[in-house]
N, C-alpha and C positions, 0 to 999 in steps of 0.2 A: 245153546247147551254146549257144555264141555264134553271133547271126546279124551276121553280115559286111558285109549289105548296107547301101548306103547310106541315110542318112535318122537319124531319132531313136534314141537307144540302144534296143535289142532283143536281146531270149533267145529261143530255140526250148527250149521245157522238155521236151526228148525225155529229158533226165537229171531232169526234175522229180519230186519226192516229196512225196505229202501226208501230213500230221502233224497230230496232234490236239494242239493246246497243253495242257502243258508236253509238249515231246517227252520222251522216254524217254532219248533219247539226251543227254548233256549237251554242247551245243557252248561254245565259247567265243566270245561275241558282241562284237565290237569296237565295237558300236555297236547300242542298239536291243535286242527279245526278240522270242519269238515270242508274247507275250501278245495283240497285235494283229493277229495272222494270221488273215485271215478273206476272203469274196468280194471280189476287187478288189486284195487286199494280200498279198503275197510277200516272203521274206526271202532273201537273194541272198548267196554266198561274197564273201570279201574279193577275191578276183581277179578276178570278173566285178562287183563295184562299181567296183574300179581301171581296169580295162580300160573301162567304159563311163560311167566320171564320174559315179556315183549316190553319194548316201549316203541315210541314214534321211529319210523325207519327201520322198524327190525321187519321181520317176516314170520309167517305163521299160514299154517295149511288149514284151509277149510272148505266146509261143502254146506254152500248155501241152498235153503229151501228143500226141493224133491231130489237137488241133485247130491246122490251119495258118493260123487269122486270128488276126491279131497283135492285141492289146486292151491298153489302158494299165492299168497295175499301179503301187500306190503302194508303196514300199519301206519294210517295217517293221524290218528288221533286217538289220544285215553281220554274219556269223560268219566266223571263222577257217576256212579250206580245209579240209575233213574228206571222204575218199573216200566215206564210207557215206551222208553228206547229198547230196553231189552239188552243182551249182551253184545250184539254186533250190530253195525249199521253200514249198509252196504249202497252201493248206488241203486236208482230206483229201475233201472233198465235192467240191471244185472241181476236182482234180487226178484223183478218180475218174471223172467224168464224161468224161473224155477221156483215159481210160486203154484200154491195146490192149483188154481186156477192161471194157467200162464198169461201174462202180460195184461193181470188185472190188478186193480186198488183195494186190498183190504180194509184200509183204516188212513185216514184222512185226519191230520190234526190241523186245527181251525183258530187260531187267537183272534177273540172277541173283545172289543172294549170292557173293559170293568171284570173281564173272565166268567161272565155268566151267559147263561143260552136262554134266552128271552123266547117266547113261541114265536115273535115274528121272525128272528133269528132262525129257529129249527125249521121254519116255513120255506125260509129262500134257500136253505141247504137241501132240504128234501126235493124242491121245485127243481135245485141244480144239478139231482140227480135221479130226474125222472119218476118223483114220486114212488120208488121201490119200494113194495113193503120189506124188503129184506134190509132196507138202511135203518141204523141206528143211529141216534144223536143221543151223546151223553155230555153232560158237562163235566167238570173236573170232578166235582164229588161224587157224580155217580160212579165214577171210573174208579174212584177210592173206593166208595161203597161196596162195588164188586169186587175190586182185588180184595178188600177185607172181608169177604163174606164168610171164608173158610174160617177165619180168624174169630168173629163173630160167633160162628156156631160153636166154636171149642170154648169162647167165654161165657157163653148162655150154659153150657154142660158144667163148667166150672163152677157159676154160681147154683145150678141146680146143685151139685155136690156140698156146697157150701151152708145150701138151706136145709138138707138132709143131715149134716153135721151139726147144724143148729139145735133140729129138733133131738138128735142123739145126747146133746150135750143139756139140752133141756131135762131131760129124764133122767139123766146121770146127776145132775145137781140136785132134783127132787130128791130121789133113792138116797142120795147122800144126806139131805137135811134132816129126812124122815129118820134116817138112823141114827141122825147125830140127836134129835129130839129124842127119840125113844131111850138112848143110853144118858140123856143127861136129864132124866126125868126129877131127880133128886135136886140137882143143883137148879133147874128151874125154880121147882118149889122153893129154895132157899130164897132165890133173888124174888119171888114174889111175899114170901112171908117178911123181909125185911124192907118192902116198900117198892117194889117196882110192878107197876101195873100192865095191864093187857098192852097197851098200847107200846110200852116199852121193851115188852118181850117179842113182838113184834117185830119192833125196829130193829131188834137185835139178832134175830134172824135173817132178815132181808140184809142188813149188813155184811152178816157172814156169806150169803147168797153171791150177793154184788163182789163181793171180794174175790171168790172164788171164780167168777165170771171173769172179772177184769185181770185177773193173774192169768188165767187162759187166754184171752185175747192177746193179751200182751206178749205172752211166748209165742202163740200163733203169728201173730204179726211181726214180730223179730224172726222167726223162722222163714217167714214167706217173701221178707225183704231183704235178707241176707240169699235166699233162693235166688230173687230177682237180680239181685247185685252179682252174683257167681256166674249165672246165665246171660247176664248183659257184657258181662267182662268179657266172655267168649265170643260172643257174638259181634261187638265193637270190631275185635280183631277181623271178623271175616266180612264185615257192612259197613262200607264206610258212612253210612249216612246214619246208623241206627244209634239212638237216644233212649237212656231209661228214663221214663217220663213216672212219676208217682201220682196215680190218682187220690188225692189227697180227700176230695167229697167223699169218693167210695169209701176209703179207711176211715174216714170220720163216721160214715153211715152204720159201718162194720162195729165200730168200736160203741155208737150210742144203742145199735141193736142188741150187741152181746148185753150192755148193762140193762137193758129191757127185759130180755130173755132172765136175768139173773134175778129180777123183783117177779117177774112173773112165775119163776121156780119155787120163790119162796112161800107165794101165796099160802098153798094147803098145808105146807110142817109150819108155818106162821101162827096159822088160824088154831092148829092143832095143840101148838105150844100154849098160845094164851087161852085157850080155854081149860088148860088144866087146873084144878083146885090147888091150892098151896099145900095144905094139910095131906090132902091124899097122894100128891107129889112125892111131900118128903115121906110119908110113910111108904108109899111104893117103893123109894129109894130105898129107905132102911132093910125093908124086907128082902129085896133082891141084892143089897148090899152082903 
């Protein structure tokens, strides 16, 4: 966590992690390494180094764990941003003294063959920690899912809003087509009189509905993609590992769903237009005209 108070560059180590070099988790270092990690020496993420304007060999003030007294530290490594590592890495002994429970281990990273956690591996890890009910064993995917929990809830909310928008658009298209059929009664009667059958009238109304839905979808996708690109351009400057990945499958599903909504919205107006009698429609149109 960055301390934004005025003065020399400083970080507070609420998110500091203690490691024993070499770290079991392979970090990508921009410069330096964990080999020189020790008392008074820390490694920081690339975001912290860029924001604080420090590099390997530079000095920075930091407060690790519960210790609120800022002390000078030498930066011995700068690594690419990695959520598991946090913003600051310090020597295990130094971080442990100032942890919530002094001289205890809060997290252990273990590398397994194949990168998966089988039942046998989990049992061995639990036995090694005394089968404590407080111990949680998680594989990489579980950690990722936990970190993405808030984002997942936000996406669920967005999909809910999208569904509400789809219902509103359905009602809007139905209302628009119903008014269109009512205003074009004479036109529909003339088309029927010159040879268009009921199926042709229904097809015409459906095409109009699908055209409206497709046009709205294209405008929405264009605006959404531009917004994602604009936000991504800003995030790319702050987050080193950020990458814009378009969910093509979801976008295709949205396009197909909008076309289906267009077809469904045309059902009632198309049936009403096809049921009009040619003579009555022309006569009604002539009287209203």
